[in-house]
KEMI-736007 format. One record per residue: x, y, z of N, C-alpha, C in turn; residue number from 1. Coordinates in nm, 3 decimals, always signed. Atoms other than C-alpha are relative to their C-alpha. Layout:
N
      nxx      nyy      nzz     caxx     cayy     cazz      cxx      cyy      czz    i
        X        Y        Z        X        Y        Z        X        Y        Z  NUM
...
! end
This chain:
274
      nxx      nyy      nzz     caxx     cayy     cazz      cxx      cyy      czz    i
   +0.055   +0.135   +0.049   -0.194   +2.717   +1.405   +0.162   -0.045   +0.040    1
   -0.120   +0.069   -0.023   +0.087   +2.501   +1.563   +0.016   -0.164   -0.108    2
   -0.064   +0.087   +0.108   +0.318   +2.208   +1.326   -0.136   -0.129   +0.030    3
   +0.152   +0.108   +0.003   -0.009   +1.983   +1.240   +0.013   -0.095   -0.088    4
   +0.060   +0.073   +0.136   -0.139   +1.756   +0.994   -0.097   -0.039   +0.018    5
   +0.145   +0.018   +0.031   -0.455   +1.744   +0.818   -0.010   -0.133   +0.001    6
   -0.011   +0.114   -0.011   -0.491   +1.403   +0.961   -0.126   -0.104   -0.087    7
   +0.096   +0.070   +0.135   -0.821   +1.279   +0.745   +0.086   -0.043   -0.108    8
   -0.090   -0.007   +0.126   -0.614   +1.354   +0.438   +0.095   -0.055   -0.027    9
   -0.130   +0.058   -0.031   -0.275   +1.262   +0.547   -0.033   -0.140   +0.002   10
   +0.021   +0.146   -0.011   -0.439   +0.899   +0.643   -0.029   -0.065   -0.127   11
   +0.033   +0.051   +0.125   -0.620   +0.846   +0.322   +0.106   -0.001   -0.113   12
   -0.147   +0.013   +0.085   -0.285   +0.937   +0.112   +0.090   -0.138   +0.048   13
   -0.089   +0.145   -0.057   -0.113   +0.654   +0.349   -0.021   -0.114   -0.096   14
   +0.055   +0.150   +0.046   -0.356   +0.410   +0.248   +0.021   -0.025   -0.136   15
   -0.020   +0.000   +0.167   -0.322   +0.509   -0.136   +0.087   -0.068   +0.001   16
   -0.133   +0.044   +0.036   +0.037   +0.493   -0.119   +0.033   -0.139   +0.048   17
   -0.072   +0.092   -0.045   +0.099   +0.207   +0.072   -0.061   -0.136   -0.089   18
   +0.062   +0.103   +0.096   -0.151   -0.021   -0.187   +0.129   +0.033   -0.108   19
   -0.056   -0.031   +0.129   +0.025   +0.167   -0.487   +0.160   -0.050   +0.008   20
   -0.143   +0.037   -0.021   +0.407   +0.123   -0.381   +0.024   -0.172   +0.031   21
   -0.013   +0.143   -0.027   +0.340   -0.270   -0.249   -0.024   -0.030   -0.128   22
   +0.038   +0.074   +0.171   +0.159   -0.336   -0.637   +0.145   +0.007   -0.033   23
   -0.088   -0.058   +0.081   +0.453   -0.157   -0.789   +0.095   -0.126   -0.004   24
   -0.135   +0.102   +0.014   +0.703   -0.369   -0.621   -0.051   -0.169   -0.082   25
   +0.042   +0.115   +0.068   +0.518   -0.691   -0.704   -0.019   -0.023   -0.166   26
   +0.051   -0.011   +0.139   +0.437   -0.573   -1.053   +0.189   -0.051   -0.064   27
   -0.150   +0.026   +0.064   +0.850   -0.588   -1.116   +0.092   -0.137   -0.005   28
   -0.079   +0.090   -0.071   +0.962   -0.824   -0.878   -0.066   -0.153   +0.025   29
   +0.091   +0.130   -0.024   +0.689   -1.116   -0.898   +0.045   -0.157   -0.047   30
   -0.032   +0.100   +0.111   +0.732   -1.468   -1.060   -0.081   +0.019   -0.127   31
   +0.076   -0.019   +0.142   +0.487   -1.364   -1.322   +0.093   +0.055   -0.095   32
   -0.135   -0.033   +0.119   +0.767   -1.177   -1.492   -0.008   -0.110   -0.065   33
   -0.048   +0.064   +0.120   +0.805   -1.369   -1.826   -0.090   -0.106   -0.023   34
   +0.100   +0.115   +0.015   +0.518   -1.637   -1.734   -0.128   +0.088   -0.034   35
   +0.106   -0.052   +0.044   +0.229   -1.404   -1.820   +0.016   +0.102   -0.118   36
   -0.002   -0.098   +0.068   +0.175   -1.161   -2.092   +0.040   +0.127   +0.005   37
   -0.026   -0.122   -0.068   +0.324   -0.821   -2.047   -0.126   +0.098   +0.021   38
   +0.120   -0.071   -0.032   -0.028   -0.666   -2.070   -0.038   -0.024   +0.158   39
   -0.013   -0.044   -0.118   -0.018   -0.783   -1.750   +0.037   +0.120   +0.095   40
   -0.043   -0.051   -0.044   +0.206   -0.579   -1.614   -0.030   +0.173   -0.009   41
   +0.014   -0.127   +0.011   +0.104   -0.280   -1.786   -0.137   +0.064   +0.040   42
   +0.122   +0.025   -0.078   -0.252   -0.350   -1.620   +0.009   +0.048   +0.155   43
   -0.077   -0.003   -0.128   -0.111   -0.382   -1.303   +0.070   +0.113   +0.012   44
   -0.094   -0.133   -0.023   +0.179   -0.124   -1.315   -0.109   +0.157   +0.016   45
   +0.055   -0.145   +0.067   -0.030   +0.142   -1.489   -0.137   +0.028   +0.139   46
   +0.070   +0.005   -0.100   -0.312   +0.091   -1.192   +0.027   +0.047   +0.148   47
   -0.030   -0.087   -0.122   -0.078   +0.129   -0.894   +0.084   +0.092   -0.019   48
   -0.061   -0.157   +0.034   +0.070   +0.434   -1.048   -0.117   +0.099   +0.015   49
   +0.157   -0.067   -0.021   -0.303   +0.547   -1.036   +0.003   +0.057   +0.110   50
   +0.017   -0.032   -0.114   -0.314   +0.513   -0.680   +0.099   +0.074   +0.074   51
   -0.088   -0.048   -0.090   +0.026   +0.645   -0.587   +0.002   +0.143   -0.051   52
   +0.063   -0.128   +0.053   -0.062   +0.968   -0.813   -0.083   +0.039   +0.107   53
   +0.106   -0.074   -0.132   -0.381   +0.983   -0.545   +0.037   +0.040   +0.106   54
   -0.038   -0.001   -0.166   -0.193   +0.943   -0.266   +0.096   +0.116   -0.024   55
   -0.083   -0.142   +0.041   +0.075   +1.224   -0.416   -0.100   +0.109   +0.004   56
   +0.078   -0.102   +0.075   -0.220   +1.445   -0.493   -0.061   +0.048   +0.152   57
   +0.099   +0.016   -0.087   -0.417   +1.361   -0.142   +0.105   +0.093   +0.125   58
   -0.072   -0.054   -0.077   -0.127   +1.454   +0.055   +0.089   +0.123   -0.041   59
   -0.103   -0.069   +0.019   +0.004   +1.747   -0.108   -0.071   +0.138   +0.057   60
   +0.060   -0.109   -0.099   -0.253   +2.004   +0.105   +0.068   -0.012   +0.128   61
   -0.068   +0.037   -0.126   -0.158   +1.868   +0.429   +0.125   +0.064   +0.019   62
   -0.127   -0.010   -0.014   +0.213   +1.914   +0.334   +0.033   +0.140   -0.010   63
   -0.030   -0.165   +0.015   +0.167   +2.270   +0.230   -0.086   +0.073   +0.124   64
   +0.029   -0.086   -0.140   -0.037   +2.360   +0.552   +0.085   -0.018   +0.082   65
   -0.132   +0.033   -0.128   +0.291   +2.178   +0.759   +0.061   +0.094   -0.003   66
   -0.107   -0.069   +0.014   +0.500   +2.393   +0.594   -0.033   +0.178   +0.029   67
   +0.079   -0.111   -0.041   +0.266   +2.690   +0.650   +0.018   +0.061   +0.173   68
   +0.024   -0.019   -0.188   +0.217   +2.649   +1.020   +0.091   +0.029   +0.117   69
   -0.082   -0.058   -0.082   +0.365   +2.785   +1.303   +0.075   -0.093   +0.094   70
   -0.021   +0.128   -0.035   +0.630   +2.557   +1.467   +0.039   -0.073   -0.089   71
   -0.073   +0.111   +0.076   +0.708   +2.382   +1.196   +0.181   +0.012   -0.065   72
   -0.170   -0.043   -0.005   +1.121   +2.330   +1.184   +0.034   -0.040   -0.174   73
   -0.055   +0.043   +0.180   +1.337   +2.307   +0.847   +0.009   -0.179   -0.012   74
   +0.029   +0.166   +0.057   +1.354   +1.928   +0.896   -0.091   -0.023   -0.037   75
   +0.152   +0.067   +0.020   +0.986   +1.866   +0.896   -0.016   +0.045   -0.145   76
   +0.032   -0.057   +0.156   +1.021   +2.116   +0.554   +0.022   -0.100   -0.110   77
   -0.115   +0.075   +0.113   +1.304   +1.948   +0.423   -0.075   -0.164   -0.024   78
   +0.073   +0.104   +0.023   +1.111   +1.602   +0.508   -0.114   -0.039   -0.085   79
   +0.165   -0.020   +0.075   +0.732   +1.707   +0.308   +0.096   +0.017   -0.123   80
   -0.050   +0.003   +0.168   +0.976   +1.819   -0.015   +0.059   -0.120   -0.010   81
   -0.022   +0.165   +0.040   +1.135   +1.440   -0.004   -0.063   -0.036   +0.010   82
   +0.112   +0.104   +0.008   +0.840   +1.299   +0.023   -0.063   -0.015   -0.164   83
   +0.040   -0.066   +0.122   +0.707   +1.466   -0.267   +0.074   -0.002   -0.126   84
   -0.041   +0.058   +0.088   +1.004   +1.414   -0.479   +0.025   -0.120   -0.035   85
   -0.021   +0.161   +0.022   +1.059   +1.084   -0.410   -0.138   -0.108   -0.103   86
   +0.070   +0.014   +0.094   +0.706   +1.022   -0.542   -0.026   +0.046   -0.141   87
   -0.042   -0.057   +0.139   +0.766   +1.225   -0.816   +0.082   -0.095   -0.084   88
   -0.068   +0.071   +0.077   +1.033   +1.061   -0.924   -0.035   -0.191   -0.030   89
   +0.127   +0.126   +0.021   +0.835   +0.700   -0.867   -0.062   +0.009   -0.133   90
   +0.113   +0.028   +0.128   +0.568   +0.804   -1.109   +0.035   +0.034   -0.117   91
   -0.089   -0.074   +0.099   +0.802   +0.992   -1.371   +0.060   -0.167   -0.063   92
   -0.114   +0.106   +0.052   +1.040   +0.687   -1.401   -0.125   -0.163   -0.033   93
   +0.083   +0.086   +0.027   +0.727   +0.445   -1.370   -0.099   +0.009   -0.139   94
   +0.034   -0.011   +0.104   +0.550   +0.577   -1.633   +0.069   -0.053   -0.133   95
   -0.087   +0.046   +0.103   +0.848   +0.552   -1.886   +0.038   -0.106   -0.002   96
   -0.068   +0.126   -0.015   +0.936   +0.210   -1.761   -0.142   -0.099   -0.092   97
   +0.168   +0.022   +0.085   +0.531   +0.123   -1.903   -0.013   +0.004   -0.113   98
   -0.024   -0.044   +0.149   +0.584   +0.306   -2.221   +0.115   -0.101   -0.066   99
   -0.101   +0.075   +0.132   +0.906   +0.119   -2.326   -0.017   -0.149   +0.039  100
   +0.062   +0.156   +0.045   +0.731   -0.210   -2.223   -0.075   -0.050   -0.072  101
   +0.180   -0.029   +0.098   +0.398   -0.120   -2.415   +0.145   -0.011   -0.142  102
   -0.040   +0.027   +0.111   +0.693   -0.126   -2.713   +0.097   -0.080   +0.017  103
   -0.078   +0.130   +0.034   +0.870   -0.423   -2.648   +0.153   +0.004   +0.111  104
   -0.134   +0.006   -0.073   +1.198   -0.358   -2.430   -0.003   -0.035   +0.109  105
   +0.015   +0.058   -0.106   +1.165   -0.602   -2.166   +0.111   +0.026   +0.118  106
   -0.076   -0.087   -0.121   +1.466   -0.522   -1.971   +0.075   +0.099   +0.030  107
   -0.047   -0.179   -0.081   +1.520   -0.155   -1.967   -0.115   +0.023   +0.070  108
   +0.152   -0.005   -0.043   +1.149   -0.168   -1.919   -0.018   -0.057   +0.184  109
   -0.038   +0.071   -0.117   +1.226   -0.393   -1.613   +0.094   +0.050   +0.100  110
   -0.104   -0.075   -0.062   +1.500   -0.187   -1.463   -0.031   +0.102   +0.047  111
   +0.066   -0.155   +0.000   +1.319   +0.137   -1.488   -0.084   -0.049   +0.104  112
   +0.126   +0.065   -0.062   +1.017   -0.056   -1.336   +0.095   +0.009   +0.169  113
   -0.080   +0.034   -0.119   +1.290   -0.168   -1.048   -0.001   +0.158   +0.083  114
   -0.090   -0.138   -0.072   +1.437   +0.171   -0.996   -0.147   +0.087   +0.023  115
   +0.107   -0.061   -0.077   +1.062   +0.323   -0.963   -0.086   -0.060   +0.103  116
   +0.070   +0.071   -0.116   +0.945   +0.067   -0.705   +0.097   +0.030   +0.130  117
   -0.134   -0.052   -0.110   +1.286   +0.180   -0.493   -0.041   +0.159   +0.043  118
   +0.072   -0.135   -0.060   +1.164   +0.539   -0.513   -0.133   +0.008   +0.078  119
   +0.093   -0.019   -0.064   +0.843   +0.470   -0.389   +0.034   -0.091   +0.143  120
   -0.012   -0.003   -0.161   +0.967   +0.278   -0.100   +0.096   +0.073   +0.092  121
   -0.041   -0.075   -0.071   +1.202   +0.504   -0.049   -0.075   +0.196   +0.104  122
   +0.132   -0.032   -0.004   +0.898   +0.745   -0.011   +0.036   +0.030   +0.181  123
   +0.085   +0.038   -0.149   +0.839   +0.566   +0.341   +0.084   +0.103   +0.098  124
   -0.041   -0.022   -0.100   +1.132   +0.722   +0.526   -0.011   +0.121   +0.024  125
   +0.004   -0.151   -0.013   +1.088   +1.093   +0.495   -0.159   +0.029   +0.055  126
   +0.160   -0.013   -0.076   +0.680   +1.024   +0.577   +0.050   -0.040   +0.153  127
   +0.017   +0.044   -0.113   +0.814   +0.832   +0.887   +0.126   +0.136   +0.073  128
   -0.101   -0.106   -0.011   +1.070   +1.159   +0.937   -0.119   +0.082   +0.082  129
   +0.089   -0.079   -0.016   +0.778   +1.368   +0.936   -0.106   -0.070   +0.148  130
   +0.050   +0.049   -0.063   +0.603   +1.127   +1.165   +0.059   +0.004   +0.161  131
   -0.107   -0.010   -0.126   +0.890   +1.137   +1.431   -0.017   +0.144   +0.071  132
   +0.013   -0.111   -0.045   +0.886   +1.478   +1.421   -0.130   +0.112   +0.088  133
   +0.127   -0.065   -0.064   +0.489   +1.546   +1.506   -0.017   -0.067   +0.103  134
   +0.081   +0.042   -0.124   +0.459   +1.282   +1.764   +0.122   -0.042   +0.057  135
   -0.116   +0.025   -0.068   +0.820   +1.175   +1.877   -0.019   -0.133   +0.013  136
   -0.018   +0.145   +0.036   +0.823   +0.826   +1.742   +0.135   -0.045   -0.056  137
   -0.128   +0.022   +0.035   +1.135   +0.656   +1.654   -0.027   -0.016   -0.132  138
   +0.026   +0.009   +0.174   +1.195   +0.688   +1.245   -0.005   -0.157   -0.057  139
   +0.014   +0.169   +0.052   +1.233   +0.270   +1.219   -0.122   -0.007   -0.002  140
   +0.128   +0.058   -0.043   +0.931   +0.233   +1.379   -0.118   +0.034   -0.144  141
   +0.118   -0.062   +0.095   +0.729   +0.449   +1.109   -0.002   -0.033   -0.114  142
   +0.006   +0.068   +0.162   +0.896   +0.308   +0.836   -0.089   -0.151   +0.010  143
   +0.078   +0.124   -0.019   +0.818   -0.036   +0.950   -0.127   -0.026   -0.015  144
   +0.124   -0.013   +0.019   +0.458   +0.039   +1.005   -0.027   +0.012   -0.183  145
   +0.016   -0.025   +0.090   +0.476   +0.130   +0.655   +0.003   -0.099   -0.095  146
   -0.043   +0.109   +0.084   +0.639   -0.141   +0.504   -0.094   -0.134   +0.020  147
   +0.108   +0.120   -0.027   +0.391   -0.365   +0.662   -0.117   +0.012   -0.035  148
   +0.127   -0.016   +0.013   +0.108   -0.213   +0.578   +0.001   +0.004   -0.163  149
   +0.014   +0.029   +0.127   +0.200   -0.183   +0.225   -0.008   -0.114   -0.031  150
   -0.011   +0.162   +0.028   +0.286   -0.584   +0.233   -0.166   -0.027   -0.036  151
   +0.107   +0.102   +0.002   -0.058   -0.653   +0.290   -0.133   +0.116   -0.122  152
   +0.063   -0.079   +0.093   -0.234   -0.335   +0.060   +0.033   -0.083   -0.143  153
   -0.099   +0.016   +0.128   +0.003   -0.455   -0.206   -0.053   -0.114   -0.068  154
   +0.010   +0.231   +0.042   -0.052   -0.846   -0.191   -0.157   +0.006   -0.063  155
   +0.145   -0.007   +0.046   -0.430   -0.796   -0.214   -0.026   +0.030   -0.126  156
   +0.022   -0.035   +0.109   -0.463   -0.549   -0.470   +0.066   -0.079   -0.134  157
   -0.062   +0.082   +0.084   -0.207   -0.769   -0.683   -0.131   -0.116   -0.013  158
   +0.058   +0.152   +0.042   -0.434   -1.090   -0.638   -0.138   +0.045   -0.090  159
   +0.142   -0.080   +0.097   -0.763   -0.909   -0.752   +0.041   +0.022   -0.195  160
   -0.028   -0.028   +0.143   -0.581   -0.799   -1.080   +0.076   -0.150   -0.046  161
   -0.002   +0.123   +0.029   -0.432   -1.127   -1.115   -0.084   -0.068   -0.043  162
   +0.138   +0.125   +0.002   -0.718   -1.334   -1.053   -0.072   +0.061   -0.177  163
   +0.011   -0.031   +0.128   -0.885   -1.098   -1.357   +0.114   -0.050   -0.123  164
   -0.114   +0.051   +0.161   -0.590   -1.187   -1.604   +0.003   -0.128   -0.025  165
   +0.050   +0.118   +0.055   -0.731   -1.540   -1.591   -0.043   -0.011   -0.100  166
   +0.146   -0.014   +0.075   -0.999   -1.422   -1.787   +0.064   +0.053   -0.169  167
   -0.045   +0.013   +0.120   -0.786   -1.321   -2.049   +0.110   -0.111   -0.061  168
   -0.110   +0.114   +0.011   -0.468   -1.583   -2.031   -0.108   -0.156   +0.036  169
   +0.062   +0.104   -0.073   -0.727   -1.920   -1.963   +0.085   -0.100   -0.008  170
   -0.086   +0.129   -0.014   -0.439   -2.175   -2.017   +0.103   +0.050   +0.084  171
   -0.103   -0.027   -0.067   -0.233   -1.996   -1.765   +0.009   -0.070   +0.130  172
   +0.022   +0.043   -0.083   -0.136   -2.202   -1.504   -0.034   +0.020   +0.146  173
   +0.061   -0.031   -0.140   -0.306   -2.205   -1.135   +0.163   +0.011   +0.109  174
   -0.128   -0.028   -0.113   +0.074   -2.197   -0.969   -0.046   +0.146   +0.055  175
   -0.038   -0.146   -0.027   +0.075   -1.803   -0.989   -0.128   +0.031   +0.061  176
   +0.085   -0.001   -0.114   -0.270   -1.799   -0.832   +0.066   -0.048   +0.126  177
   -0.055   +0.059   -0.117   -0.128   -2.009   -0.550   +0.103   +0.066   +0.061  178
   -0.109   -0.031   -0.057   +0.174   -1.818   -0.502   -0.072   +0.125   +0.056  179
   +0.018   -0.134   -0.037   -0.018   -1.468   -0.457   -0.126   -0.064   +0.100  180
   +0.124   +0.018   -0.090   -0.285   -1.685   -0.241   +0.053   +0.003   +0.122  181
   -0.081   +0.024   -0.090   +0.000   -1.804   -0.017   +0.063   +0.155   +0.053  182
   -0.068   -0.131   -0.011   +0.135   -1.441   -0.041   -0.064   +0.086   +0.101  183
   +0.092   -0.084   -0.126   -0.157   -1.291   +0.119   -0.039   -0.072   +0.149  184
   -0.021   +0.049   -0.121   -0.159   -1.536   +0.384   +0.126   +0.062   +0.097  185
   -0.153   -0.075   -0.078   +0.184   -1.370   +0.491   -0.028   +0.181   -0.032  186
   +0.009   -0.135   +0.021   +0.046   -1.013   +0.373   -0.108   +0.032   +0.127  187
   +0.055   +0.010   -0.147   -0.227   -1.107   +0.666   +0.050   +0.068   +0.128  188
   -0.096   -0.006   -0.102   +0.039   -1.142   +0.882   +0.072   +0.163   +0.017  189
   -0.036   -0.132   -0.028   +0.215   -0.807   +0.820   -0.066   +0.062   +0.043  190
   +0.140   -0.080   -0.088   -0.148   -0.646   +0.891   +0.050   +0.021   +0.090  191
   +0.008   +0.060   -0.169   -0.148   -0.805   +1.208   +0.134   +0.097   +0.067  192
   -0.072   -0.019   -0.020   +0.182   -0.673   +1.226   +0.054   +0.187   +0.019  193
   +0.018   -0.092   +0.058   +0.118   -0.334   +1.118   -0.088   +0.061   +0.140  194
   +0.083   -0.070   -0.106   -0.170   -0.261   +1.361   +0.090   -0.019   +0.157  195
   -0.058   -0.007   -0.133   +0.049   -0.386   +1.679   +0.146   +0.116   +0.013  196
   -0.074   -0.129   -0.025   +0.321   -0.137   +1.587   -0.076   +0.131   +0.013  197
   +0.074   -0.123   +0.018   +0.073   +0.118   +1.547   -0.031   +0.044   +0.176  198
   -0.001   -0.004   -0.133   +0.020   +0.077   +1.945   +0.071   +0.041   +0.106  199
   -0.113   -0.140   -0.077   +0.332   +0.266   +1.986   -0.022   +0.132   -0.017  200
   +0.044   -0.123   +0.043   +0.178   +0.579   +1.845   -0.106   +0.023   +0.147  201
   +0.131   -0.107   -0.073   -0.053   +0.819   +2.071   -0.142   -0.057   -0.058  202
   +0.110   -0.005   +0.036   -0.408   +0.735   +2.060   -0.061   +0.157   -0.077  203
   +0.052   -0.139   +0.127   -0.610   +0.976   +1.793   -0.053   +0.144   +0.119  204
   +0.001   -0.100   -0.095   -0.741   +1.309   +1.957   -0.149   +0.010   -0.012  205
   +0.164   +0.057   +0.045   -1.126   +1.259   +1.991   -0.031   +0.076   -0.115  206
   +0.061   -0.083   +0.135   -1.191   +1.583   +1.765   +0.035   -0.028   -0.138  207
   -0.024   +0.003   +0.154   -1.024   +1.456   +1.432   -0.052   -0.134   -0.051  208
   +0.074   +0.108   +0.074   -1.220   +1.126   +1.393   -0.119   -0.020   +0.110  209
   +0.165   +0.054   -0.113   -1.544   +0.952   +1.619   +0.051   -0.012   +0.142  210
   -0.076   +0.002   -0.163   -1.470   +1.006   +2.008   +0.017   -0.155   +0.022  211
   -0.002   +0.151   +0.020   -1.499   +0.627   +1.999   +0.131   -0.031   -0.035  212
   -0.181   +0.045   +0.010   -1.139   +0.592   +1.839   +0.067   +0.027   +0.092  213
   -0.090   -0.018   -0.068   -0.998   +0.730   +2.100   -0.025   -0.040   +0.143  214
   +0.034   +0.057   -0.130   -1.092   +0.546   +2.359   +0.086   -0.145   -0.005  215
   -0.101   +0.139   -0.055   -0.847   +0.282   +2.510   +0.024   -0.035   -0.171  216
   -0.031   +0.079   +0.074   -0.736   +0.022   +2.234   -0.081   +0.008   -0.126  217
   +0.079   +0.029   +0.104   -1.023   +0.075   +2.005   +0.050   +0.008   -0.154  218
   -0.058   -0.008   +0.167   -0.831   +0.123   +1.663   +0.069   -0.146   +0.019  219
   -0.031   +0.135   -0.020   -0.695   -0.196   +1.795   -0.078   -0.136   -0.059  220
   +0.143   +0.095   +0.013   -1.020   -0.395   +1.813   -0.034   +0.023   -0.147  221
   +0.087   +0.002   +0.142   -1.165   -0.253   +1.481   +0.112   -0.052   -0.080  222
   -0.097   +0.035   +0.104   -0.800   -0.310   +1.305   -0.009   -0.194   -0.005  223
   -0.014   +0.170   +0.034   -0.772   -0.671   +1.396   -0.149   -0.106   +0.000  224
   +0.165   +0.099   +0.021   -1.177   -0.767   +1.392   -0.012   +0.008   -0.152  225
   +0.022   -0.016   +0.163   -1.159   -0.636   +1.028   +0.117   -0.112   -0.077  226
   -0.133   +0.084   +0.028   -0.824   -0.799   +0.947   -0.066   -0.157   +0.017  227
   +0.068   +0.150   -0.005   -1.004   -1.163   +1.077   -0.059   +0.003   -0.085  228
   +0.138   +0.029   +0.102   -1.232   -1.153   +0.822   +0.127   +0.005   -0.124  229
   -0.102   +0.051   +0.055   -0.939   -1.091   +0.574   +0.101   -0.138   -0.031  230
   -0.039   +0.096   +0.027   -0.784   -1.344   +0.699   -0.060   -0.124   -0.051  231
   +0.051   +0.070   +0.060   -1.048   -1.569   +0.649   -0.025   -0.041   -0.157  232
   +0.007   +0.018   +0.143   -1.070   -1.487   +0.279   +0.139   -0.065   +0.003  233
   -0.174   +0.038   +0.038   -0.664   -1.544   +0.251   -0.015   -0.164   -0.022  234
   -0.004   +0.108   -0.051   -0.763   -1.875   +0.435   -0.106   -0.079   -0.189  235
   +0.053   +0.047   +0.101   -1.065   -1.960   +0.149   +0.081   +0.022   -0.167  236
   -0.058   -0.054   +0.105   -0.817   -1.827   -0.142   +0.106   -0.116   -0.022  237
   -0.056   +0.138   +0.020   -0.593   -2.125   -0.115   -0.034   -0.086   -0.002  238
   +0.091   +0.128   +0.030   -0.813   -2.359   -0.091   -0.022   -0.016   -0.180  239
   +0.018   -0.042   +0.133   -0.954   -2.195   -0.415   +0.066   -0.015   -0.114  240
   -0.121   +0.009   +0.071   -0.626   -2.158   -0.575   +0.038   -0.108   -0.069  241
   -0.074   +0.142   +0.035   -0.515   -2.501   -0.543   -0.108   -0.072   -0.094  242
   +0.101   +0.055   +0.064   -0.870   -2.624   -0.724   +0.041   +0.033   -0.172  243
   -0.018   -0.048   +0.126   -0.774   -2.425   -1.022   -0.176   +0.025   -0.057  244
   +0.144   +0.000   +0.073   -1.026   -2.373   -1.345   -0.086   +0.118   +0.071  245
   +0.136   -0.079   -0.041   -1.387   -2.202   -1.230   +0.041   +0.043   +0.150  246
   +0.000   -0.052   -0.156   -1.229   -2.176   -0.842   +0.080   +0.138   -0.018  247
   -0.029   -0.131   +0.013   -1.026   -1.900   -0.976   -0.032   +0.109   -0.023  248
   +0.065   -0.113   -0.006   -1.289   -1.695   -1.071   -0.071   +0.044   +0.164  249
   +0.052   -0.018   -0.154   -1.445   -1.761   -0.687   +0.125   +0.069   +0.046  250
   -0.105   -0.056   -0.107   -1.105   -1.671   -0.537   +0.000   +0.163   -0.036  251
   +0.051   -0.146   -0.005   -1.120   -1.363   -0.747   -0.094   +0.120   +0.072  252
   +0.102   -0.023   -0.095   -1.428   -1.269   -0.596   +0.017   +0.021   +0.136  253
   -0.039   -0.053   -0.178   -1.274   -1.291   -0.252   +0.062   +0.098   -0.004  254
   -0.133   -0.124   +0.028   -1.000   -1.075   -0.382   -0.131   +0.141   +0.045  255
   +0.075   -0.080   +0.021   -1.290   -0.863   -0.433   -0.052   +0.081   +0.177  256
   +0.006   -0.042   -0.105   -1.366   -0.839   -0.063   +0.087   +0.028   +0.111  257
   -0.157   -0.053   -0.040   -1.017   -0.828   +0.035   +0.029   +0.150   +0.023  258
   -0.040   -0.149   +0.052   -0.985   -0.491   -0.153   -0.058   +0.082   +0.089  259
   +0.033   -0.104   -0.082   -1.239   -0.353   +0.053   +0.005   +0.023   +0.162  260
   +0.014   +0.013   -0.155   -1.214   -0.507   +0.424   +0.190   +0.083   +0.018  261
   -0.099   -0.028   -0.041   -0.811   -0.468   +0.400   +0.014   +0.198   +0.041  262
   -0.007   -0.158   -0.056   -0.806   -0.092   +0.372   -0.056   +0.062   +0.125  263
   +0.057   -0.035   -0.118   -1.039   -0.040   +0.641   +0.119   -0.082   +0.125  264
   -0.130   +0.046   -0.112   -0.788   -0.260   +0.875   +0.096   +0.107   -0.005  265
   -0.138   -0.047   +0.014   -0.486   -0.053   +0.770   -0.082   +0.173   +0.057  266
   +0.065   -0.141   +0.025   -0.743   +0.285   +0.783   -0.011   -0.017   +0.195  267
   +0.029   -0.017   -0.130   -0.779   +0.191   +1.156   +0.148   +0.000   +0.071  268
   -0.121   -0.006   -0.055   -0.398   +0.137   +1.235   +0.036   +0.125   +0.003  269
   -0.036   -0.145   +0.049   -0.321   +0.455   +1.059   -0.046   +0.138   +0.084  270
   +0.067   -0.092   -0.137   -0.570   +0.667   +1.305   +0.104   +0.063   +0.037  271
   -0.064   -0.059   -0.082   -0.287   +0.692   +1.509   +0.150   +0.036   -0.026  272
   -0.120   -0.045   +0.065   -0.007   +0.760   +1.238   +0.088   +0.112   +0.071  273
   -0.067   -0.132   -0.009   +0.035   +1.116   +1.287   -0.040   +0.092   +0.163  274
! end
């Protein structure tokens, strides 16, 4: 068996990791810090760490098969090891940050949280190095595609959690919902960038997915079409967030739709990743 990756499982892992890492960055660096009760960070941080844990678990078998395959180089093995190590550090430090925050030590918790997020972002480099080894793609483009996808998925996941938090803090200013609504406008642009960058990768082999996806730029068509719906939702969210009140609940409902559609758009883009 030649060196390759179990593509469906690996792509599922990438979607989970992108959403988790993007959400983790926003957990600790968003303007909501200090403005909402820290239960929000505990909720959001816990949920995105679960996504990262799921992504690391989903990536485990494909990476092990890659290590055992014929033609696997020492550089590929090192990259696989570094992916798992960076994600392990992210998870361990991330859990520790939430525990420290839960007992009331805000500054140490935030420092640990930022370090956890940095470890998550750092994991994108060895993933891109694996991509470069498998399909001869520039590492910088692989990292860029992951960062753009993480911006899309992490921003939308954060928006859904924040919208629910307004049910806990009913007097919370709608300025934070306005912030996340505009952030998601930028996230949609990032998602479009991820899809366009994916065109530098080869089309998927017919046997890996539906044969339709290997025809021309079908992944581009599906990705942009789905993302257009997310863009429409982002526009509604800006309007609803500005209205405040019960409109916040409607905006949260819109985020439910976006949480379903955005991963589909990213999946279409990441089909070409490996």
